[in-house]
FILUM-669021 format. One record per residue (C-alpha): residue in three letters; x, z, y. Coordinates in Angstrom, 3 decimals, always signed. Example, Ala and Ser with C-alpha at 12.3 -4.5 7.8 and 13.67 -1.06 7.14 Angstrom:
2
 code        u        w        v
  Ala  +12.300   +7.800   -4.500
  Ser  +13.670   +7.140   -1.060
***
This chain:
260
 code        u        w        v
  Thr +112.486 +136.887   -8.315
  Lys +110.051 +134.620   -6.871
  Ser +107.019 +135.711   -5.312
  Ile +103.485 +133.935   -6.420
  Ser +102.412 +131.394   -3.637
  Gly  +98.768 +130.777   -4.765
  Val  +96.574 +130.399   -8.645
  Leu  +95.807 +127.228   -9.496
  Leu  +92.049 +127.304  -11.293
  Gln  +89.834 +125.157  -13.363
  Gly  +88.574 +122.218  -11.226
  Gly  +91.767 +121.886   -9.152
  Glu  +90.789 +124.955   -7.071
  Ile  +93.530 +126.726   -5.824
  Met  +93.406 +130.497   -4.215
  Thr  +95.782 +132.250   -2.595
  Ala  +96.144 +135.869   -1.276
  Asp  +98.958 +138.264   +0.198
  Tyr  +98.922 +140.339   -3.047
  Tyr  +97.740 +139.225   -7.025
  Ile  +96.677 +141.572   -9.811
  Ser  +96.275 +140.520  -13.196
  Ala  +93.577 +142.182  -15.092
  Met  +93.680 +140.390  -18.424
  Pro  +94.391 +141.449  -21.480
  Val  +97.798 +141.664  -22.992
  Asp  +97.437 +138.295  -25.493
  Ala  +96.065 +136.729  -22.242
  Val  +98.953 +137.685  -20.436
  Lys +101.441 +137.021  -22.550
  Lys +100.101 +133.463  -22.506
  Leu  +99.939 +133.002  -18.896
  Thr +103.508 +134.422  -18.300
  Pro +105.320 +131.414  -16.355
  Asp +108.237 +130.495  -18.287
  Glu +110.884 +131.744  -15.868
  Trp +109.331 +135.060  -16.001
  Arg +109.690 +135.879  -19.653
  Asn +113.017 +137.051  -19.653
  Leu +113.052 +139.506  -17.383
  Pro +112.718 +143.080  -19.053
  Tyr +109.155 +143.975  -17.530
  Phe +107.799 +140.855  -19.250
  Lys +110.075 +140.676  -22.214
  Lys +109.337 +144.046  -23.604
  Met +105.512 +143.401  -23.154
  Met +105.805 +140.555  -26.151
  Gly +105.721 +143.154  -28.657
  Leu +102.176 +144.235  -27.837
  Lys  +99.788 +142.536  -29.959
  Gly  +95.866 +142.680  -29.591
  Val  +93.839 +143.310  -32.999
  Pro  +90.541 +142.052  -34.038
  Val  +87.581 +144.224  -33.204
  Ile  +83.892 +143.953  -33.953
  Asn  +80.747 +145.729  -31.689
  Ile  +77.729 +146.601  -33.423
  His  +74.620 +147.609  -32.040
  Ile  +71.984 +148.861  -34.241
  Trp  +68.340 +149.221  -33.212
  Phe  +65.886 +151.851  -35.841
  Asp  +62.374 +152.538  -35.721
  Arg  +62.865 +156.389  -35.525
  Lys  +64.625 +159.022  -34.078
  Leu  +68.390 +159.824  -36.026
  Ser  +69.649 +163.112  -35.724
  Thr  +72.718 +162.655  -33.178
  Val  +74.026 +164.019  -29.843
  Asp  +74.462 +162.644  -26.166
  Asn  +78.503 +161.702  -27.034
  Leu  +80.878 +159.497  -28.351
  Ile  +81.625 +160.312  -31.787
  Phe  +84.471 +159.556  -33.829
  Ser  +83.851 +158.818  -37.394
  Arg  +85.099 +159.902  -41.041
  Ser  +83.832 +156.144  -41.685
  Lys  +86.822 +153.891  -42.844
  Leu  +85.011 +150.985  -41.016
  Leu  +83.212 +152.386  -38.323
  Ser  +85.690 +154.070  -35.771
  Val  +83.513 +155.367  -33.127
  Tyr  +79.640 +155.426  -32.383
  Ala  +77.199 +156.736  -30.008
  Asp  +73.263 +156.956  -30.208
  Met  +72.717 +154.915  -26.968
  Ser  +69.017 +156.082  -26.862
  Glu  +70.917 +159.660  -25.672
  Ala  +73.880 +158.537  -24.139
  Cys  +72.745 +155.867  -22.178
  Asp  +69.528 +155.930  -19.634
  Glu  +69.152 +151.921  -20.491
  Tyr  +68.640 +152.673  -24.014
  Lys  +66.682 +155.810  -23.285
  Ser  +63.967 +156.881  -26.024
  Ser  +62.766 +159.939  -27.679
  Asp  +61.531 +158.213  -30.949
  Lys  +63.741 +155.733  -31.545
  Ser  +67.794 +155.615  -31.863
  Met  +70.217 +152.756  -31.117
  Leu  +73.529 +153.247  -32.540
  Glu  +76.559 +151.081  -30.842
  Met  +79.567 +151.087  -33.115
  Val  +82.928 +149.936  -33.270
  Phe  +84.118 +148.344  -36.798
  Ala  +87.653 +148.474  -36.358
  Pro  +90.440 +147.885  -37.939
  Ala  +88.583 +144.342  -38.399
  Lys  +91.177 +142.260  -39.622
  Gly  +89.484 +141.388  -42.706
  Trp  +86.343 +140.933  -41.154
  Ile  +86.459 +139.351  -38.440
  Gly  +85.690 +136.003  -40.397
  Lys  +83.490 +136.782  -42.308
  Ser  +79.636 +136.280  -41.248
  Glu  +77.386 +138.592  -39.662
  Glu  +75.171 +139.335  -42.869
  Glu  +78.709 +140.525  -44.712
  Ile  +79.537 +142.666  -41.713
  Phe  +76.036 +144.277  -41.340
  Glu  +75.953 +145.170  -45.312
  Ala  +79.086 +146.930  -44.963
  Thr  +77.941 +148.534  -42.139
  Met  +74.754 +149.993  -43.692
  Lys  +76.475 +151.304  -46.378
  Glu  +78.736 +153.385  -43.931
  Leu  +76.032 +154.822  -42.014
  Glu  +74.620 +155.695  -45.408
  Thr  +77.422 +158.152  -45.849
  Leu  +77.455 +159.443  -42.134
  Phe  +73.403 +159.817  -42.214
  Pro  +72.798 +160.481  -45.932
  Glu  +69.456 +161.780  -45.293
  Glu  +68.250 +159.472  -42.980
  Ile  +69.881 +156.120  -43.653
  Arg  +70.227 +153.957  -46.833
  Ala  +71.845 +150.641  -47.038
  Asp  +68.837 +149.101  -48.489
  Gly  +66.640 +150.043  -45.762
  Ser  +64.309 +152.376  -47.840
  Leu  +64.479 +155.061  -44.976
  Ala  +65.405 +154.571  -41.055
  Lys  +64.078 +150.674  -40.659
  Val  +66.537 +148.294  -39.154
  Val  +64.298 +146.909  -35.957
  Lys  +67.315 +144.336  -34.740
  Tyr  +70.773 +144.425  -34.532
  Ser  +73.549 +142.005  -32.803
  Met  +77.149 +142.009  -32.875
  Val  +80.015 +140.698  -30.764
  Lys  +83.488 +139.869  -32.477
  Thr  +86.619 +140.145  -30.197
  Pro  +89.515 +138.099  -32.309
  Leu  +92.619 +139.949  -30.195
  Ser  +91.031 +143.051  -28.396
  Val  +92.999 +146.007  -27.895
  Tyr  +96.646 +146.441  -28.500
  Glu  +97.683 +147.501  -31.799
  Thr  +99.111 +150.984  -31.637
  Leu +102.141 +151.276  -34.111
  Pro +105.499 +153.335  -33.611
  Gly +107.703 +152.274  -30.665
  Cys +104.956 +150.539  -29.006
  Glu +104.542 +153.310  -26.047
  Ala +108.051 +151.561  -24.754
  Met +106.333 +148.141  -24.346
  Arg +103.945 +149.058  -22.455
  Pro +104.809 +147.772  -18.998
  Gly +104.048 +149.535  -15.499
  Gln +101.742 +148.525  -13.047
  Val +104.631 +147.516  -10.433
  Ser +106.019 +143.759  -11.387
  Pro +109.595 +142.538  -10.454
  Val +107.499 +139.474   -8.854
  Pro +106.756 +141.476   -4.952
  Asn +103.435 +140.344   -5.001
  Phe +102.306 +140.628   -8.467
  Phe +100.887 +143.845  -10.112
  Met  +99.505 +144.218  -13.630
  Ala  +96.307 +146.487  -14.655
  Gly  +94.822 +146.709  -18.371
  Asp  +94.653 +149.449  -21.106
  Phe  +98.092 +148.025  -22.102
  Thr  +99.943 +148.764  -19.113
  Lys +101.589 +151.911  -18.641
  Gln  +99.196 +155.328  -18.282
  Lys  +97.934 +158.327  -19.968
  Tyr  +95.537 +156.653  -22.167
  Leu  +96.005 +154.593  -25.539
  Ala  +93.574 +151.374  -25.116
  Ser  +90.378 +151.961  -24.343
  Met  +87.564 +151.642  -21.436
  Glu  +89.196 +154.961  -19.803
  Gly  +92.633 +153.447  -20.007
  Ala  +91.682 +150.448  -18.624
  Ile  +89.962 +152.245  -15.462
  Leu  +93.064 +154.378  -14.900
  Ser  +95.214 +151.404  -14.846
  Gly  +92.912 +149.480  -12.312
  Gln  +93.084 +152.534  -10.153
  Leu  +97.079 +153.171  -10.457
  Ala  +97.453 +149.199   -9.832
  Ala  +95.008 +149.811   -6.864
  Lys  +97.472 +152.738   -5.210
  Ala +100.645 +150.797   -6.227
  Val  +99.188 +147.809   -3.764
  Ala  +98.463 +150.161   -0.956
  Asp +101.760 +151.831   -1.359
  Thr +103.730 +148.914   -1.429
  Ile +101.836 +147.487   +1.958
  Leu +102.223 +151.018   +3.490
  Ser +106.308 +150.843   +2.702
  Arg +106.240 +147.388   +3.632
  Glu +105.230 +147.810   +7.052
  Thr +108.035 +149.792   +7.882
  Met +110.633 +147.593   +6.406
  Gln +112.525 +144.853   +8.543
  Asp +113.983 +142.202   +6.016
  Trp +110.475 +141.712   +4.608
  Ile +109.487 +138.134   +4.334
  Glu +105.846 +137.045   +3.886
  Pro +105.764 +134.933   +0.695
  Asn +105.171 +131.224   +1.110
  Arg +101.379 +130.210   +0.503
  Leu  +99.606 +126.998   -0.776
  Glu  +97.043 +125.265   +0.909
  Glu  +93.834 +126.484   -0.689
  Lys  +91.435 +123.705   -2.483
  Ser  +87.853 +124.147   -3.441
  Phe  +86.705 +123.539   -6.914
  Asp  +86.156 +119.748   -7.313
  Lys  +83.630 +118.728   -9.670
  Asn  +85.258 +115.443  -10.271
  Phe  +88.546 +116.753  -11.385
  His  +89.843 +116.012  -14.579
  Asp  +89.199 +119.415  -15.897
  Ala  +86.324 +120.813  -14.136
  Asn  +84.097 +120.774  -17.357
  Asp  +86.298 +122.061  -19.892
  Arg  +85.437 +124.773  -22.190
  Thr  +87.335 +127.041  -24.209
  Ala  +86.113 +126.153  -28.099
  Asp  +84.396 +129.078  -30.158
  Lys  +86.643 +131.241  -31.936
  Gln  +89.348 +130.341  -29.511
  Leu  +91.138 +132.665  -27.403
  Tyr  +92.270 +130.733  -24.591
  Met  +92.867 +127.537  -23.488
  Val  +95.731 +126.996  -21.323
  Lys  +97.058 +124.215  -19.429
  Val  +99.954 +124.157  -16.808
  Gly  +98.608 +122.194  -13.851
  Ser +100.463 +120.174  -11.098
  Ile +100.488 +121.002   -7.697
  Asp +103.076 +118.206   -6.466
  Asp +100.929 +117.030   -3.792
  Val  +99.657 +120.778   -2.611
  Lys +101.145 +121.779   +0.666
  Ile +103.094 +124.811   +0.825
  Leu +102.329 +126.855   +4.285
  Ala +105.185 +128.720   +5.278
***
């Protein structure tokens, strides 16, 4: 299997390294996997993993709610988990006001709806979770402000058989490794899983370096000649449009020197 000689970035920039670690979400990796890699079992099985839409909602209230310093799994049909950040995070700490951060998921039928519709549905769910403190009509705790972040393709959908599709951190490409909550580790898709995958990927790189120091037949991969960002390059000012996941282009490196 060929190794990576460099990475072509926007603006014609070329970067090189001894080893490369992808920390992209699974749908980005799938779109950027080179055609010659796609039939390798390592990458082929990963193609079955699919991201799902998730909405993160933050609501600031004018009073303190009856919550605890923890992440809480919800009995709501729309709000999978939530936390009072005024208790759980020093940045939002407050003794007299709460700020709830919630994960609105599954969000497949909601990702395309307006923020107003999503907020209204959220308040109805919060009324069931805090029946003595919150009313959807705002007659109890008042909403000071709210914000939300929509992610059309977020964590992978957990379905029967998907565990076998998760790739390990060590790929068949000798200088390419993968991190991300979708890679193989003991957690499902989560921040904790993402962190652990990064630690495992870093360890895999360190172990690879140590083992190759004792290998007599190890040949260093070729490197491309590095180039700086060129503000006049044809794609230097390209931006991914709103509500699009990634803008993927294949660039030519015919005029780039390969350094032995």
